[in-house]
N, C-alpha and C positions, 0 to 999 in steps of 0.2 A: 504494500500500500504506500502511495507517495506521501512524503512528509507533509505536504500542504493539506492532504485529505485527513491525515492523522490529526493535525492541528485543528482542523475544522471540527472533527468529531469531538475532540477534547473540549474545545471552546464552547461548542453547542451544548455539551453535557453540563459544563459549568454553569452556563446561563440558564439552562432549563431548570437546574437546581435553584439558581438565584431567583428566577421568576416564581418558582413554587413557594418561595418564602413569603411572597405577597399573599395576604389572607384571601381566601375565596370569597369573603364577605365584602371585598373591595367594591364590587359593583353595587352593593347595597348601601354604601356610605352615602350620607347626604352632603358631606363637605369633604373636599380634597384639596391638597396644596401641591403645586408643581413648580419645579424650576425648569426654565426653558432657555436654551442658548443655541448658537449656530456658528458655523464657519470657523472652527477652531484651527484648521489649516496647519496640521503638522507638516513639517518640511520647509516652511518659510521662516523668515527672521524679521525682527523689527527693533527699533530703539525702545527700550523698556527700562525704566528706573535708572537712566543715565548710561546704559550700555547697549550695544548691538548684541542681541541674544537670539537663539533659535526658539521655535514654537514650543519645544519640549520644556524649556525653562519657564516661558510665560505661562503655559498651561498648568504646570505644577503649582505655580502661585495662584492661578485662577481656581484650581481645585480646592486649595486651602481656603480661599474666600467663600466658595460655594458651601463648603463644609461648616462654615460659621453661621449660615443662615438660621438654623434652628434655634440658636441661642439669642438671636436678635429679636427685636419687637417691631411689629408693624407700626407705621406712623398713624397718627390720629387724623386720617384723611377722609373719614366717612365711608370707606370701602369695607368689604367683608373682612372680619376679624381685626378691624382697626384698633390700634392701641394694645393689642394682645401680643404675648410672646409667640413667635412663629411656631416653634415646636416641630411636630412631625412633618416630613416631606414625603409624599406618597410616590411621586414620579419625578424623573429627570428626563427631559426631552432635548435632543439635538437635531436640528433640521438641516443637516447636510454639511458637506465639505469638511469632513474629518481629515481627509488628506488634501494634498495640493498637487496640481498637475506636474508630473515628473518631466519637466522641460529640460532640454540639454543646457539652456541658459545662454548668456549669463543672466541671473545667477543660476547655477545648477541646482535643481530640485531633486531630492531623494525619491526613491521608488515608493509606490503605494504600500508595498510590503513593509518597508522600514517605517513608514509613517504609521501604519496600523499597529505595528509592534510598540511604538512609543505611546500611542493612544491607549492600547491595552494595558501597558504597565503604569503609565503616569496618570491616566484619566479614569479608566474603568476600575482599576484596582485601588485608585486613590480616593474615590468617592466613598464617604462614610454616612451618607444620609440614611435615615431610618423612618419608616412609616409609624403609624400609631400603635402598631403591635410590636415595635422595636425590631422589625425585620427590614432587610435591605429595600431601599426605594427601588421601584421599577425603572429600568433603563430602556428608552425607546428612541430609535434613530430612523431618520429618512436619509436617502442619499442626496448628494449635491452634484453640481455639474463637474467639479474637479474629480470626485470619486468615479463618476461615470466615464469621463474622458480617459482617465487612467485605464479603465477596463476596455474601452473600445478604440482608443487612439485619438490623436488630435491632428490638426492641419499644420502644426509646427513640429520641429524635431523633438523627439521624446526618447528617453532611455530609462527603462526598456520601452519598446514601442507600445506595448500594452502590459498592464499588470492589474488584474481584476481582484486582487486580494481583499481590498476594503469592501467591494461590492459583495463578494462571496461571504465574507464574515457578517456583514449587515444582514444579508439574506438569510443565512443560516440561524443567526441569533433571533431575528425578529419573526421569521416565518416558521422556524423549527420544523423543517421538512423531515419526513421519515428517512429519506436518503439525502443527507447533506450534500450540497454542491462542493466541488473542488475548483481550483483555478483552471483546471483543464476541461471541466464540464460546463462551466458557467457560460451562459448565452444571454446577453442583455436584451435581445429581441423578445425572448420568451420569459426571462427570469426577472420580472418586474417586482419591486418591493412595495406592495400595497397591503395594508392590514388595518384593522380597527380594534378599538378597546373601549368598553364602557367604563367611565370614571364618574362616580358620584351622580349617576342618573343622566350623564351627558355622553353622547356617542362621539368618540374621538376617532377621526379617520386620518391615517398616515399615508400620504399619497406620493408615489414615485415621481420626483422632480416637479411636476406641475399637473393639474387636473385637465389633461388634454382628452381628446375623444377616445383614445385607447384606455386611459385610466378611468374615464367615465363609464365605460362598460362594466368594469369591476365595481365602481361606486354605485351605479344603479342597482346592481345585484345586491350589494351590501345594504343599501338603504331600503330595499324592498322588504327586509326583515326588521326594519326599525319603524316604530310608530311615527306618524307625521307630527305628533306633538312632542317628540323627544328632541331636545336641542342637539345640534350637530356642530362640532368644531373641526376645521381642517388644519392639519399640520403638513407643510410641504416646503420645498426649498425655494422655488421661484416666486416672485411677487405676482399678484393677479394680472398685472399688465406686463406679461412676460416679454423679455427681450427676444427679438426675432432670431438672433444668432444662436440661441439654444434650440430652435426648432430644426427639423430635418430639411436638408438642402432640397429645394424644389427643382434644381437644374440637373439635366442629363440623367445619370444613373444614381442620383441622390448621394453621391459619395462625400466623404470628408476630405477636403482638399484646400490647398493654400490659395487658390484663386477665388473660390466662393466664400470660404471662411465660415460656413455654417458648422455647428458643432455636433448636430444630430443626437443630442442628449435627451431630447423630447421627441417622441415618435411622430407627433403631428408634423406633416409636411407644410412648410410655410406657404400660405395662400395669398399673402399681401404683396408679394413682389419677388424679384429674382436676387436681390442683394440682402445681406445680413443686417443692413442698417435701416431697413424699412420698419414701419410700425407693426404691431401684431393685432390690428383692429379686428380682422375677421375671426381670428382664433379667440379673442376675448369675447366677441359677440356670442360665439357658440357656448362659451363657458357661462356667460350671463344667462342664456336660455336655460341652461341646466340649473342655475341658482333660482331662477324664477319658478321652476318646476319643483324646487325643494326649498321652500321658504323657511324650513327649520334649520338650515345652515346659517348659523348666527355669528361665527367668527372665523378668522383665517390668520394663521401664524406662518411667517416665512423669514428666511435669511437672504442670502445672495447679495443684495445691495445693502450693506450693513451699517445701520445706525439705529438707535432707539427711536421709534415713531409709532404713535397710535393715530390711525387715520381711517377715513371712510372711502371705500372703493365704490365708485358709482358706475363703472363700466364706460366704454367709449361713447355711449349715447345717453348717459345719465339715467339709466333705466332701473337701477337697483341702488341699495344702500347697505353695504356689507362692512362690518367692523373688522379692521385689519391691524395686525400688530407686527411691525418690522423689528428684527432682532439684531443687536450689535454683534461684532466679532472681536475676540481678544487679539486678533492679528491684523485683519484687513479692513477695519472699520473705516467708513467714509468720513467720520469725525474723529474717532479715537485711534485710528490705526493707519496703516500704510497706504490706504486708498484716499486719505485726506489730500487736499490740494498741495500741501507742502511735502507729501510723501512720508511724513512722520506721524502726524496726528496728535491730538490732545489726549494723553493717556489718562487724565483725570476723568474723562468721560466714558471710560470703559465700563460696560454694563452687561447685565443679563436681566431676565425678567422672572418674577415670581407670580404665579397664577393662583388664585383661590376660586374654586368652583363651589357654589351652593346649589345642589340639585333640587332641594326642597323649595327654596324661594326663586329658583331659576335666575340666579344672578352670577356674574363673573366679574372679579376684580383682577386687573393686571397692574403690577407695580414694577417700575424700573428700579434696579438695584445697582448702584455705583460701587465698584469694588476696588478702585485704585486712586482715590482722591488725594492721598498723601503718601504715596510710595509704600514701602514695606510696613509702615505703621498704620496703614489705612484702616479706618473703621468701615463697616458697611453703611452706606448712606442711601436713603430712599429718595428717588427722583420723582418723575411724573407718575401719575396713577390714573386709571380709568375704570369705572364700574359700569357695566352694561347689563341690560335685561336679556335673558335667553328665551323669553316668552315668544 
């Protein structure tokens, strides 16, 4: 048996046990608390606390701060559990880009296999969050465009050309197939990472990359088993107004190539034009039609374009109103990290989000948690917050 397959079996067995530690009564809880982050980008580097360091260093500090959440107290902001000690955390969610595209460079980016190994050691094994029964918090992941590109290849030089290790591990851990995939058997066309979980009376759907027409086939089937009065929350990588470059190349044989520059990480073939710089209006309209048919979809969480933002998505024709929560990155934030205009970012703005769901009152509060406002001595500081109705 190949080493990668042996590792997949062992990791799957470990996390099957880890998930079993979550009480079976979880679905009957009326209140749940969740930490959510995105785009942790192992393999990259940034200026952090006065030095250029790699993501492994940053994320070890990030994990320490996440682990401090239970001992903190929520602000008196009128939201759910306001003013109370946080206490138990039921779930931790990461909406993609655990790894970084393994580009030849410069700078040279390490392989997905190396990045996943660092993530497994530093992040998954480092998290100490516990639920109300003092058992390990659930860990839930969706893939991002970097994870997918590593698996299927990019239009730029990569080394290795493909490495599906992160996608294989996410698939095996999240979907727990009877026959775990290996790096040699993984096929992105068929092995999409879509799954759902009921949390405190709310149906949470974890969608591969973006809810395109392929994903919506699975979503329709999944929602057919859910009452129309049950609130639904979507967790995925891309924003609702998806960038066309992530769609599948509409030209020729739909290949990934340096001329067209489409990434093919979302199965939907781009219908808006032949260049990757067009809008995604047609694709968004089709998604809006889906949302209009499923009015119990009440919130949408995503990464990709990373900074903390609570906003309303109305669609290209202002036909809907969907609460959306954009999540910051510890590495590539557009305010806090390397995607800022100065290429460095304001690290005092580094943040993740803490969600409180009350299934009985059908309310949801999302709070921004700033974790690096004063360097190594940083306290956790609460930023913006928003409470919405799930009715």
